N, C-alpha and C positions, 0 to 999 in steps of 0.2 A: 822151630820149636824146640823147648830146653824138657827136659826132666825136672818135676819140683822139689823143690831143696828137702831131704829128711833130715830133720832135727832128731840130736840124738838124744837115747832114752837115759835117764839117769834117776834109778829110784829115790824116791826125799818121801817120807813118810808126815803125814800129817796126823795128828790123835787129838780127839776133842770129843768127850760125850761119850766116851766107849766107842768112838768112831774111829777106822783106819782107812786113809784115802792116801795113795801110792799116787804122786805126783812127778810123773818123770818127767816134764820139760820146765820144772819150778827152776832150775835149773839156772835159766833167760833173765832172771831176773838179775843178774850181775850186767850191770849195764854199762863198766869199765872194760868187762871180758875181750878181749880180741876174738875170743872165740864166738861171743852173742854178736860183736859187731862183721865179724865177716858173716855171720848168720844172716844179720839182718842186710847189709849186700849181697848175701845171694837170691833172699827172696827176692831183693829189688830188683836185679838183673833177669830173674824168670818171670815177672809180672812185662819189665818189660820185652822180654822176649814175648812171652804170650800176648802182647798187644801191639806189639808193633804193628800191624798190620791196618789197626785205625789211626796212625800216626795222622795220614790226609785227612780222615773224620778229625780228629783231637784240632787238628791248625782252622778243618772250617766253623768250626764250631766256633771255636775261639774267636775268629774274625767275624762270626756274626754276633758274636757278645760284645766285641769294642766295639762292630760299627753300628750297632744300638747305642752305646753310649758314647753322650757331649763330651769327651775327652776333656774340651777345657771349657769350665765351668766354674762357679761361683753359690755357693750356699745363701739362704738369705738372710739379710744381716739384724743381728739378736742386740738392741741396743741396753750397755751398762753403764750407768754414770754417763760422762761427756762422750761415750764413743759408741761407733757400731765396731761390732767383732762379724764378723764371715773366716770362712775358708774357705780357697781355692782349689782345683785342680788346673794341671797344666798337661796338655798332651803328649804321651814321651814318659812322665814322672810316674812312677808308682803312688807317691804321697801326698797326702794335703800337705800347703801351703797354710798357713795362718793366722791371720792380719786382723786390720783395725782401722775405719778412719774415723775425725774427727764428726761429731753430732753439734746440727744448730739444736743451740736452745729450745724447748721446748717442739722439737723436731720427733716425731714418734712413728712416722711414715718410713717404713726403710728405703733406703733410696734401691731401685733400680739398679740392679750391676749387667755387663754387656759381656760375656765371652769372650776373653781376648782384649777386650777396649780397659786401656789402663784407669784404674779407681782414682779419684783427685784425692791426693791427701795419702795415699794406700803406706803404712806403715807397717812392713813386713814383723811378725812377731817369731812366729816360726816355721822353717822349714824342712819339714819329712825327708826332702830327698839328700838336703845336704848333712839334715842329721842320722839318716841310714847310711851315708857312703861308709865303704870297708868294713858294711856288717851283714852277714846271710839271713838275717833276721831283725826287726824291728818292730817295733809295736808302742805308741804313748800311751800312758799311763794315765796322770796325773797333768791338767791342765789350767794353769788360771793367772788372774793377773790380782795385783793387790787394788783394793777398794778405790785407794787413789790415782791408779792406774799408771804408775812407776816402776810398779815391777814387776815379770815374768816369771811363774814357777812352771816345772814341768819335769817330765820323769821318765825317761826312757828303758826301756826293757831289750834287751840286746839277745836274748837267748831263748827266751820262750817259754820261762817260767816263772812266769809273776812276779819277780821281784826287782823294782823298778829305784834306780840312783836319781831321786828330787836333786833340779839344779835353778840356778834362781838368777835372773838378765837384769842388770839396771836397765829401763827402757828408756831414761833421758839421756845414759852416754852408750849404751847401747856392750856394753862391761858385764862380764858372765862373773861372777862373785865366787867368791871362794867356798861360798857354802855350797858344798855337797855330801848327799846322805846317800851312803849306798843300801841295798838291801832293805828296802820298804816295800808298805804294800801302798805308796800313794798319800799325800798331804793338801793342805792348803795356806792359805796363809791366814791371819789376823786379821781381826779387821783395821787394827792399824798398821798394816803390812812390813812391820819389825820381825813378825817371828812367823813359824811354821808349825800347824800340828800336823803330826803322822803316826803312823802308823806301824808298827815290825811285828813279824810273823816269829812262830817257834820252830822248834823241828819241827813241826809235824803241817809245816805250813799251816796254821791258822794264828789270823791277825788275833793277838794278843794283849799288847800293850800300844799306850798312847803317849808321845811323847812331847815335848815344846822345845825346840829350836830356836832364842833368838839371833838373829842375824846377825853375822858379825864374832861372834864365839865360834870356842870349839863344839866341836858333835860331842866328843864328852864328856861337857858337862850338863849337857841337857837334860829337863828337866822330867822326869816320868809322872804322867798327870794321871794314867788308870792300870792298873793291870788284872785281868781277867785271866783266875787259875782258873779255870774248870775247864780241861776241857774239850766236853759240849758245845761250849761257845762262841759267839767269832766275835770283834771288837770293831764298831766302827764309830767313828764322829761326822760330827757336821754344823753350821752354823744359820740356824732361822733365819728367815728371808727378811725378818726383822732386825733382823745383827743385833738383837737381846739376849740370845743366851746362845752357848755351847754347847751339843747336846751328844751325851756322850751315849751310846747303844751298845746293849751286847743281847748277841739271839743263836736260839738253834731253831732248828726248825721247828718248834710249839712252841717255845718261851720263849719270851725276852723279858730286856728291862732295862728304862733306863733314867741317863744325872741329867739334875742342869747346871750348868755352872754359868752364871748371872756376869756376863761381860762387863756392865758399870760397874766391877766391881774386881778384882784379884784372879786374871785366870788361871791360877795356878791354886787355886782354893780348894778347900775339897767339894769336888760333887756330891749336889744333892738329890739323894733317890726319891723319882719320881712316885713310881706303883714297885713295892718288891716282888720279886722273882714269886713266881705260882707256877707248878707243872701243868702246861701244857695252856698257857693262858700269855698269846702273844700280842704287844701294843707298840704302838708308833704314836706321836706328839705332833700336832706344828703346836705356835706362837699365834696367838691374835690380840689385838685391845680391845676391846669391847666396851661402851660405855664410857671410856677411860679408864679399864679396867683389865692389866691382866691377865689372859685367859689361856689356857691349855684345851685345842681339843685335841681328844684320844680319840683313835680307832684300835676297839680292842673288840676279843672273842671272847668275853669272860659271860658264861651262861651265856653267849652269841654266836651260832654254829660261823655264820655268813657277813657275823661283826657286824656291829652296829658303834656309831659316833654320839662322846660327851663331849661336854666342856666345864671345865673343874677352874678353882679360881690356880692362876699360878702360885699364888702364894701360900696355898694348903692345897696340894695335889691329890693328897689321900681323903677332901673335904666329901662334902656334898656333891655326886654326880647330877648336871640338868646332860637330858635322854636330847640331844639337838636330833640323829638321825637313829630310829629304830633300829632294831633286829628284825627283817623283812625274810622269812626263809626261800633261797633260791633268790636271795638279790645281796649277792656277795659282794661287799663294800668292799673294795682296792686298797685304795690312798685316798689323802688329804693334802691340798693343798691353799697354805692361809695366806690371803694379802689383804691392805690394811681394810678394805669392805667389803671381801667377801671373800669365800674360803671356793675350789674347786674340786669336787669328788670326784673318783673315776668308779665304776662300780661294771659289773658283771650282770647281766640279766639276761633270760631265753638265751644262754651260749655266747653273746657279744659285749664286747666292750661298751661301755654309756659314759657319758658328760656330764654333769648337771652341775650347775653353779648355784650355791646355799647362801642365802641372804642372810644375816647374822643375828637382824632385828624381830626377824618371825621366823628362823631355822627351816622357812620352804626350800624345797630344790627343785629348779628351772633346767629340766632336762633339754640337754641340746639334739635338735634332729637332721637329721644327713639322709640322704634320696635311697642309698643303693639295700637290699636288705644284709648283703656281707659285708662288715667293714671293717677298720680299727683304727681306732681317732684316741688322744691321747695327749695331754696337755706338754708343752716342748719348749724348753728356751722361754722362762722366762724368772730372770734375775730378780725384776725389779717387786720393791714392796705395794708400790703404787704407780700403776700403766693404763693409759685409758683401753689399750689395746691387753688381747691375752692369746697368746701364738700358741697354735694348734696345731698335729701334723694329723693325716689322714693317708689311709688307704684301702686297696680293696685288692681280691688277687686281678683283677681285670683295672685297677685305676693305679697308675702310677704313684710314688710318693708324694705328696701335697701337703705343701704349707699353708695354714690358712691364719690369719689374723681375726679375732670374733672384738671385733667394735659392742665396747661393754654400754656406750649409749644404747646404740640402736638394736643390739643384738645381729649386725649384717656381718654375715662371714666373707673376711676378702680375701680375694684369692690372692698370695702373694708370688707363691711359684708351688709347678708341677715338673715332675722329674719330666725333663724331652726325651723322650726315647725315640731315635732315629731311624731310617729305613724303612717307612711308609706305614710305622706300627698304626691301628686305630682303634681303640677298644672296643668298640661296637662289633667286630669281627669275634669279639671271645665272652664265655657267658660265663655265671657261677648259678650253685641254685647247692641247697643242702638237701642231705637224704638221709635216713636211719636205718640201722642196722639192728639185728634183735640180738642178743647177746645171751651166750647159750643157759644162764640165770633169768633169761625174759628184760635183762634191763635194753632200754633204745639205744644207743650208743650213733652219734652225729656222726657222718663227713661228711667232707664241706670237697663240692667239685668245681672244676676250674678248667673248660674248652675251649677250641676254636670254634664257631657255628659249621664253617663251610665244610668241616667235617660227618656234621649232621648232632643230633641232640643222643645224649647217652643210652644205651641200650638200644636205639637203633638199629646197629648190628654191632657184634663183638670189636672191639677197641684197644690197642696196648693202655695200658696204665700204671699210672708210677703213683703207686701208694705209701705217705708218709706216715711216721708216726714216733710219740714219744712220751707222752705219761707218767712223769712223774714230777714231783718237786712242786707240785700244783702249779709246774709253769703248762701256759697255754697256749697254743699254736695259733693265734690269728689270726684273718686275713690278710695275705700282705704280697706287695707287687715283686716280681722278681724278671728283670732284663734277662737272667738265662735259661729261666723256665720257656720262654719264647720261643727257643731254640725247639724243644720238646712239642708244646702247644704246636707249630708249623708244619709239626711231623706228622699231625693228629692225636700223639698220646693227648692220652685224661691226665690231669695232674688229681689227686684225689687224698684228702687228712683224714684221717681216723680219729678222730678226738677221741681216746678211749679212757677211760680212768683209770685214773692219778694223774692227770693231767689237772688243770681248775676251770676248763671253759664251761660246767654247768655248777660249780657253786663248791663250796667245801668238803662236803661230804659225797663229790663227784674224787678228790684225791681221797678222804680216809679212805675209800672203796677198793683203791688202790695202791698202797702201801703196805707196808709191815705184812700181818702175817695175810692180807688179801692181796698179794701182788700180782697174785697171777690174772685177777680178771685185767690186768693192763694184756697179758700176753693173750686170751682169750676173747677179749675182746677188740684185739687186731685182727685176727683170724675172723674174726665174727664178718668185721666189715669187709676183709680179702673175699670172703665168701659169699656176702648179701651184693658186691659186686660182680660175682660170677656168675650166682642167683639168679642173679634180676638182666642176664644177658650184655651188662656193660662191659665184661670182659671175660677171659676164658685164664687156666690156670698156666698158661704157657703164653700168655703177654702182660702178667703181672710181673712187675716188678718192686719189689720195698724196699724205703729207706728210713733209716733211723740214726740216730749221732749219740754219743756220751751216751746217758742212760736211755736213749732211742736206741744205741746201738746195744745193750741189755738184750730191749725188747727185739732185735733184730735177732739177736744171739736163741734166743728163748722158742719165736716163732718158725726158725727155721727146726728146729727139734718138734714141733710141736705138729707141723703141719707143713712137711717139708714138700711135700706136693703140690703146694696153694700158689705155687711160686716157681717163675722161673728164674729171679736172679734176685741177691739179698745183696744191699750196700751197705755195709756199715760202717759209718765214721767213727775213729774215737772210739772204739763199741767199752762198754763195761760190763766184760763176757766172764771175769770171774770174781766174777762179785765175793763170793764166799770167803776166796782165801786173802782177799784185802779188807772185808771189812773182819775178820779172824785178827789183822795186824794192827793193835794201835800204833806203831810205830811209824807207820806209812803215810802219809800225809792225809789228813782228811779224816780219816779213818775214824774215829771217835765221833764224830760230828754228825755221821754220817747214819749211825745208831738211831736217830729218832725216824730214818726215813726207812729204814731195812730192817732194824730190829739188833739187838746185841746178838750176833749168835758165841759169840765168845765166854755169856756165860748164861745163857738162856738153849736152852739141851732142841727145846721147840722151834725156835726162831733158826739153829744149826739144821736142824732135819728141813726145817721149810727152804732155807734159802739153795740147800743142799738137791731137792729136788728138782728145784727149775733153773741150777746157774749153767749158764750154755754150758760151758766149758766141763764140765762133769756130767751133764747129758749128753755130750754126743753120741747118735747111736750108730752101732756099727751095720754097716751097709746099708745104711739109709739113703734111697735115691735123691741129696740133695741137689738142691739149685745150684745154678752159678752164686758164686759170692766173689766178693772185693771187701776186704779190709782197709781202711784206711787210716795210720797211725805217725804219731809224731814221736822222736828220742826227747824230746824235754816235756815233756808235757806232763804237770803234775797236778790234772784230775785224776788222769785214767792214765795209768803208766803206759808205756808198749809193750811191756809183758803180755799183756794179758790180750791183748792179738795173735801177739805173736804166739804165745802157747796156744790159743782156738785155735786157727788157720793146721797147726802141726798137730794138732786133736782130731783134725777135723780129715786133712790128709790120713791119720794111720789109719780111720776109721774105712776109710775109701770112700772118699769123698771127690768127684773127679775133675773139678775143677773151682780151686779158691786159691784166689790172690792175695795178698800183703803188700802194702804199699807204707816201705814208713820213709819219710820226712826228717832226713838226718840233722836238723837246724831249725826246729820250728817247736810250739808249742800245742795248747787245747784245741786254737781254734786255726791249728796250721801254719798253714805260709804264710809271709806278711806280703805288703806292696798288690798294690788290685791288678796288675797283669798276672803276678802269678796266683794269685786267686783265682782270677778268671781261666788262667792257665789249668789250673785242676780241676776247676769244675769241666771245661770241657772235656779231662781225662775221663772223669766220672761220669760225663752224658755219653761220651764216645761209646764204652763200655757200656751203657747202660742198651743203647742204642743195639748195640750188637747182640746183647741177652734177647731184645725184642725184635731183631730181624728186621731193624729199618736201618742197619749198616749199608 
C-alpha cells in the first residue's frame, strides 16, 4: 500500500464575466515540465501499487480474451478493380498485414481464405508490424492504392497526436518514392494516380487547408486547392464513387458547405459551391447519373429536423429540388451512398439502424430485414461504382461481427464471414433486450441489456451491472459484439447501455435535448437509468459500475458529483472533466469547433454559468462519499488533454475521495495504446479493476 500522490497547489486565477475561479492545479498543463512528468510517474506508480494484487486476475482476463480470438485470421476480401484486397493477422503479431491477390475477370465472389494457409499470388502491400518496429506507438491513418493499382499510399502516426506522414510506394518495383509529406491529416490519390490530395492542420489541430502534391515534385511546390479560414469549421475531401467529382466539404457541428471540382477538367480549377452555408443547415452530397443526366443526391436538414433526401441537377445544384425521400419525424436519415443503378440509405428508426435500397426510377425505398430485435447494420467496403453485390456489416450484442454480401439480383443475404469466437462460445447462451427508464422530466430513456442466461434474467435477483454511457455529438451507442465483454458476462455481470440524450439513438431531437443549455439532461438521464436498474431489482448501488470515455468521461465526472451514492465504481477513459477551462481557451486544439456542441462560454455569460454548474472538476463535493474511481488517459492525446483527468483526480483527493486512481499512458493518444495485444492488456487492466469493485476478484 502506498500513499496517494498529493499534487502541489498553486493559485492561478481565472476571471470571466465577473466570476473569479482559483484553479490550483492548472500548473499541470505544462506538458514538458519535469515536475509534471514526475507527478504523472508518481500517479502511475501509485496505481500500480494499489492494483498489484489484481495482476493474476489481469493475466487471467488477458488470456481469456486472447484465447477467444483466432489470432491468425483474414478479413473478407473486397474487390477493387482487378484485385481482391484484404488484411490478415498472425499469432503473436500486434498489427495487421495488408495484402491483395489478383481477381479473375467478372468474378465477384470473394475467395474463401483459410487462416494460416498461403494465399495463391498474394502480394503484401504493408506489414504494420514492420512499420511499427522501433516505435512505442503506431497507428495507420490513410491507406489506399491508385486506381491503376500500381502505387500505394499510406500514412503512419508514431506519436498518437493524429499527425500523419504520407508515404508512397511503387508496387511494380517495391521502391518507396521520395514523396514524403509530414504532419498531415491524411490523403488520397487523384484518379490518375499521379498526384495526392491531402489536408494539413492549423495550430488548433483543425484540418483547414487542402493541398495537391504531384508525385516527383518538391512538397514546397504543392498547390493549395482550398483553405477554410473560419475557426469553427473542419475541412475534408473525397472523390465520388463515380470518379466524376472531387468533393470538398467544410463543416461545424451544426453547419456545412460543399464544393465540387469536375475531374474531367483541371483539378486545380476554382471549386464550385453547391449550396452556400446557412447557420444550422447541414448537408452532404452524392453523385449519380439518372436517365443520362448528372444528378446530385443531397441529404439535408433545411426545415427538416430528421433530414430529407433531394435530387438536383449537377449543372445547377441551386435550382429546383426534387424531394426523393421526404422528412419524416422520428426517422433520422443518416447517409446516402450512390451507385450506378441504385442508392443505399442508412437511417435510424425506433432507436435502431436501418438500411434501405433506393430505386432511382420510382424513388421507393426497400428496407432490408434482419432477424434480431437489437442489431447494427451498415454498408461496408463498397468501392466499385457498379457491382452485383452490396457488402454489409452486421452485429448485435450476442452475434459476433458478420460480413454479408447482398445479392442485388435476388435480394439474398450471402454470409461471407462471422467473426470466429473460440473457447466454446455459444450465442444461444446469451440474451439481449431493451428496457426503458423514466427521466426526471418524464422522458422515456432506452436501456440495452445483455447477459448470460445461465445466471437467470435481469431482475430475478440483484446482479452486478456494468452501465455504459456516452451522450454527445449525436453519436449513438448501437448494439455491437465484444470478445472482451464475454469475460464479464461469463462471471454473471450484466452489461447495459444507457442511451441518454445528447446521443442520436432516438433522432435529431434526442441530440438537441442533450447539448448546449440542455446538456444536464445527459447526466440526469444516466442517473435515471442507474436508478431504474436499482429500483427494478436488476442490481444494487454496491454492485453497479459506470463507464464512459471522452465526452462520455464528462458524463462519468458529472454523475459522480450528482449521485455518488448510486455507484460502486466509475471508470472514466480519456475523460473531458475540465470542460470549462478547455472551452474558454481558443488556442487549445479544437476548442472553437466545440462551441457548437457545448456553447461559447468565452463570450456568453449564461453559457459560462451553465457550464460551470456542471463541470466535474469545478463541482467536486467536499466530503462526499465518492465511489471508487479509475481515470485512464494518454499524454499525447490531442482531443482531451491529459491535464483534465490529472487535475480532476487531484481535486477529488483534496476533497477526501478515498479511492481514486490515475493511469497515464506515456506514449499514446486519444485511442489509448496501439497494438492488439497491448489493447487487450489495457482492457484486462480495466476489467480486473471493475471486478474488484464488484466483488468478483
